C-alpha beads as a LAMMPS data file, in Angstrom:
LAMMPS data file: protein, C-alpha beads

81 atoms
80 bonds

1 atom types
1 bond types

-500.0 500.0 xlo xhi
-500.0 500.0 ylo yhi
-500.0 500.0 zlo zhi

Masses

1 110.0

Atoms # bond

1 1 1 179.201 -432.398 482.891
2 1 1 183.541 -432.366 483.878
3 1 1 183.386 -435.977 483.692
4 1 1 181.807 -436.900 480.405
5 1 1 184.614 -436.079 478.158
6 1 1 185.922 -438.533 474.826
7 1 1 188.034 -440.600 476.887
8 1 1 185.229 -441.855 478.974
9 1 1 183.201 -442.388 476.176
10 1 1 185.594 -444.522 474.375
11 1 1 186.788 -446.702 477.642
12 1 1 183.347 -446.730 479.051
13 1 1 184.700 -445.201 482.492
14 1 1 182.802 -442.767 484.713
15 1 1 185.930 -440.274 485.334
16 1 1 188.950 -439.319 483.185
17 1 1 191.094 -441.054 485.640
18 1 1 193.748 -443.435 484.413
19 1 1 195.782 -445.874 486.756
20 1 1 199.453 -446.052 485.381
21 1 1 200.289 -449.984 484.842
22 1 1 203.676 -450.131 487.384
23 1 1 205.782 -453.411 487.129
24 1 1 207.893 -454.563 489.820
25 1 1 204.949 -454.877 492.718
26 1 1 203.956 -450.966 492.710
27 1 1 200.514 -451.551 490.749
28 1 1 199.062 -454.458 492.409
29 1 1 195.443 -456.487 491.632
30 1 1 194.172 -454.987 494.499
31 1 1 194.774 -451.155 492.915
32 1 1 193.394 -452.313 489.685
33 1 1 189.879 -453.191 491.212
34 1 1 189.961 -450.295 493.207
35 1 1 190.141 -448.004 490.411
36 1 1 188.054 -449.430 488.560
37 1 1 185.004 -449.418 490.812
38 1 1 185.677 -445.650 491.654
39 1 1 185.135 -445.518 487.922
40 1 1 188.541 -445.102 486.201
41 1 1 190.651 -447.606 484.169
42 1 1 192.598 -449.790 485.953
43 1 1 196.181 -450.661 485.053
44 1 1 198.785 -453.392 485.852
45 1 1 202.248 -453.430 485.083
46 1 1 202.119 -457.046 484.643
47 1 1 205.971 -458.227 483.724
48 1 1 206.509 -459.618 487.137
49 1 1 203.353 -461.991 486.652
50 1 1 203.372 -465.799 485.768
51 1 1 201.395 -466.212 482.752
52 1 1 198.932 -467.728 485.529
53 1 1 198.582 -464.724 487.764
54 1 1 197.635 -462.477 484.491
55 1 1 194.783 -464.879 483.698
56 1 1 193.281 -464.450 487.149
57 1 1 194.092 -460.734 487.140
58 1 1 192.202 -460.449 484.026
59 1 1 189.585 -461.860 485.680
60 1 1 188.401 -459.623 488.458
61 1 1 187.377 -456.814 487.052
62 1 1 186.529 -454.280 483.736
63 1 1 187.612 -452.196 482.967
64 1 1 191.195 -452.405 482.679
65 1 1 194.356 -452.691 480.967
66 1 1 197.321 -454.944 481.442
67 1 1 200.841 -453.565 480.319
68 1 1 203.972 -456.585 479.309
69 1 1 207.028 -455.667 478.498
70 1 1 208.680 -458.765 476.237
71 1 1 212.104 -458.685 475.950
72 1 1 214.420 -459.944 473.444
73 1 1 217.149 -462.654 473.946
74 1 1 219.410 -460.121 472.359
75 1 1 218.596 -457.486 474.763
76 1 1 219.188 -459.928 477.502
77 1 1 222.297 -460.588 476.416
78 1 1 223.231 -457.260 476.035
79 1 1 222.239 -456.581 479.714
80 1 1 224.082 -459.578 480.725
81 1 1 227.594 -458.349 479.359

Bonds

1 1 1 2
2 1 2 3
3 1 3 4
4 1 4 5
5 1 5 6
6 1 6 7
7 1 7 8
8 1 8 9
9 1 9 10
10 1 10 11
11 1 11 12
12 1 12 13
13 1 13 14
14 1 14 15
15 1 15 16
16 1 16 17
17 1 17 18
18 1 18 19
19 1 19 20
20 1 20 21
21 1 21 22
22 1 22 23
23 1 23 24
24 1 24 25
25 1 25 26
26 1 26 27
27 1 27 28
28 1 28 29
29 1 29 30
30 1 30 31
31 1 31 32
32 1 32 33
33 1 33 34
34 1 34 35
35 1 35 36
36 1 36 37
37 1 37 38
38 1 38 39
39 1 39 40
40 1 40 41
41 1 41 42
42 1 42 43
43 1 43 44
44 1 44 45
45 1 45 46
46 1 46 47
47 1 47 48
48 1 48 49
49 1 49 50
50 1 50 51
51 1 51 52
52 1 52 53
53 1 53 54
54 1 54 55
55 1 55 56
56 1 56 57
57 1 57 58
58 1 58 59
59 1 59 60
60 1 60 61
61 1 61 62
62 1 62 63
63 1 63 64
64 1 64 65
65 1 65 66
66 1 66 67
67 1 67 68
68 1 68 69
69 1 69 70
70 1 70 71
71 1 71 72
72 1 72 73
73 1 73 74
74 1 74 75
75 1 75 76
76 1 76 77
77 1 77 78
78 1 78 79
79 1 79 80
80 1 80 81
């Protein structure tokens, strides 16, 4: 079948559809759930979430992918210069 690919087998998903993890409230837990429930891999850009929100979101559904951007102190100082 057209939807049986290496990526669907590797990730255990039905369709080769991957939601890109967009931060800044563009990708939401609800969108992650919708894509995952439809047979794809839902992803969440979680850099704006608190640790508690990340834990709560991670318990909603599987499969999922949560993306974090961790900024270093030096980078933050450079950006504020």
